[in-house]
SETOR-977386 format. One record per residue: x, y, z of N, C-alpha, C, CB in turn. Coordinates in pm, whole numbers, plus 50000, padded with zeros to 5 digits. Glycine has a CB too. Layout:
XYZXYZXYZXYZ ...
This chain:
500904988250020499755001450012500785012949997498605004150174 500415018649910501025032349899500865044350021500395037849771 501665052050072501525061650144501725074850073502285059650244 500925081450090500825096250016501295106050148498935100749949 501945119450134502715127750204501885138650149504295127450184 501815145950242501735162550202501645172950315500395165650114 502805179150326503115190450424503225180650598501525204650411 503815171150571503985162550694503075155250760504385168950781 501845154250655500705146650665500825133150576499515155450623 500555122150671500445109550563498965106350547501265094750619 498725097650430497505095050408497705079550318496765108650330 496805067950366496955056350279496125056550184496835044750338 495235067450140494205070550025494725083549956492605072950084 494895083249863494805094449766493715103149761494885089949646 492545098849775491265103449785491315113349920490205090649793 491625104550026491435108850159492405122150157491835096650275 493695125150109494255133850094493715145150013495185129650064 492895142949909492145153349837491375159449918491385149249733 490495147849983489095154950041489875165450169487695140050123 491085163050218491235169850347491825183450290492255161350461 492285184150172492415195250108491445205550082492805192050015 490475200550009489535207649945487775202549998489925204849779 487875191950064486815184750117485845196850179487375173350229 484335191250200483605200450281482915212850199484585205750388 481865215950235481135228350170481995240450171479805231950246 482505246650283483005258950237484335260850149483145265850348 485275250350179486525249150122486405253149950487055233350155 485345242549921485255242049743484535251249726484645229349659 483575260049807482765272849768483825284449744481625277349892 485065282449844485575292149868486615293449727486135291350014 487155282549683487535280749572486855284649405487685269449597 485985281549448484645286649328484865299149289483005287349385 484545305449428484365321649408485335325649402483755330049495 486365321949400488165328749372488555326849234489555319649466 487615320149144487795316649003488315329648935486415311048934 487595339348951487985352348848489215361748877486755362648846 489755353949009490595366949067490565367249228489865382249008 491515378049274491375380849398490125384749448492165388949425 489715382649559488655390049636488995396449788487505379849652 488175406449821488725414249961488135402350046488005432550007 488355398350140487825390650255486315394250261488605394250395 485905407450281484615411250301483645404850203484535425350297 484185408250031483175405049940483485389749917483205414649805 484325380949962484495365549991483435359750033485435362150086 483515364450164482785362450270481145363250241483275372250369 480765374850188479395379050127479075368650036479375393150051 479835362349940479715354349813479415340949861481035354349720 479875337550024479475325450060478175324850162480635319350114 477075326150092475745327950193475665318150312474315325550109 475555320950403475235311750527476585309750622474675296050469 477765314650598478975309850643479265321850756480125307850516 478995315050868479695323950966481245328850989479415318451070 481165342551060482775348051058483675340951115483025360351121 483475328351227484405319051272484655309651144483865311351404 483735302051064483735295750981484735295650868482775296950957 484585310350854485255317850734486705318050722484895331550735 487005323850873488405325450899489075312750927488615334451007 488005300450981488975289850985489225283250841488485279251088 488215285350749488345278950624489335285050535487115278550559 489645297250581490555304250470491855301150519490365320750450 491935298250636493155298050709493785280950701492785303850875 492605274150671493325263150609493715256450493493025257150640 492775265750387493445266350236494515271150248492825273950128 494985286050332496195291850310497305280650361496255306150385 496805274550490498125265350514498345258050446498285258650609 497565251050368497565238650226497955244450121496115231750174 498255257950117498735265649979497565265349874500125257749906 496705263349878495365265349808495165280149745494175262649915 495135289049862494905300549856496045308049946493545302349890 496205323649869497025332049934496375342150000497895336949854 496965351850125496225358750190497235371050153495865353750341 496925382050141497655392350134496945403950179498135393650015 497645411050282497255421650371498025434150352497385417550508 497235445250333497745456950261497865465250409496605464050124 498995473950399498985481150516498395496650512500385480850562 496915497150510496315504150492495145506350606496125501650380 494295519150657493465519950753492225521550685493795529750847 491315516050683491245500250752492035492750690489905492250749 492295480950761492905472350701492285464750573493225464950794 492895459750467492525456650359493105444450351492765465150265 492325433650339493095417150311491875410950162492865402550520 493215412750107492485398149977492995383549965492785402049804 492235377049915492435362849909492325359449736491195354650012 493445352349722493455346849585494125332049570494235357049496 493345326049440493925312449423495775314649414493175305149264 496155301749483497735300749435497765292249298498775292149559 498765290149233499045281249156498305265349155500325281349177 498525260949291498185250249323496485252149358499165245549432 495895263149399494625260249392493895264349258494065266149502 494725268449133494575270249021494155255048963495755277248971 494935244949005495125231348935493915223748981496565223248975 493385227849097492275222449156490965229149077492325225249317 490925238349049489835247948978488915240648889490505259048889 489755232648787489005226248689488065215448746489915220648589 488395209048877487595196548915486305204649006488685183749020 486585217449049485745224249109484575231849009486565233049187 485035233448921484175238748801483365229048763484925243348681 483965215748732482995205248696482095201348783483545194548661 482265202348922481105199749031480145211448995481645200449207 480305222248950479535234148937478515229848845480315246648889 479365228348738478545222848598477125212948631479765211948498 477975198348703477495188948749476085193348816478465183148828 476245203648910475215208048993474075214248923475715216749086 474145217748814473515227348713472835217148615474675238148633 473105206448580473195194248517472225188948579474415186948520 472115183948702471215177848794470005190248832472165172048934 470135201348834469235206448876468025206448811469565215748899 466525203748883465405202748843465325191948747465005213948803 466215183248738466035170448639466285158548752467325169948490 466085146248684466415133848737467365126948659465305126048752 468305126948725469775121648635469975102648703471725135748703 
């Protein structure tokens, strides 16, 4: 059995690794909403309907820790923070866009 490693964590299954990095409602949606470029934190949070402040911060930190998004803080008052996809985030974007298209395809239909 092959062991998959990423940033010091080990996985017995490649899908387990993938789901750890992008699984869950908010991670995938955050990646999706950054598809067209950087967004200010307030814009990104508004695009994620129903997310709490705590969950937004936790999700963004996990995606940043895992190298999927980057966070840029501008030294202005009031503080300006932007998030954008990294190269790794861009590499998973086609999968997320396929999932979004699948959602369109199954909407109001029986598959």
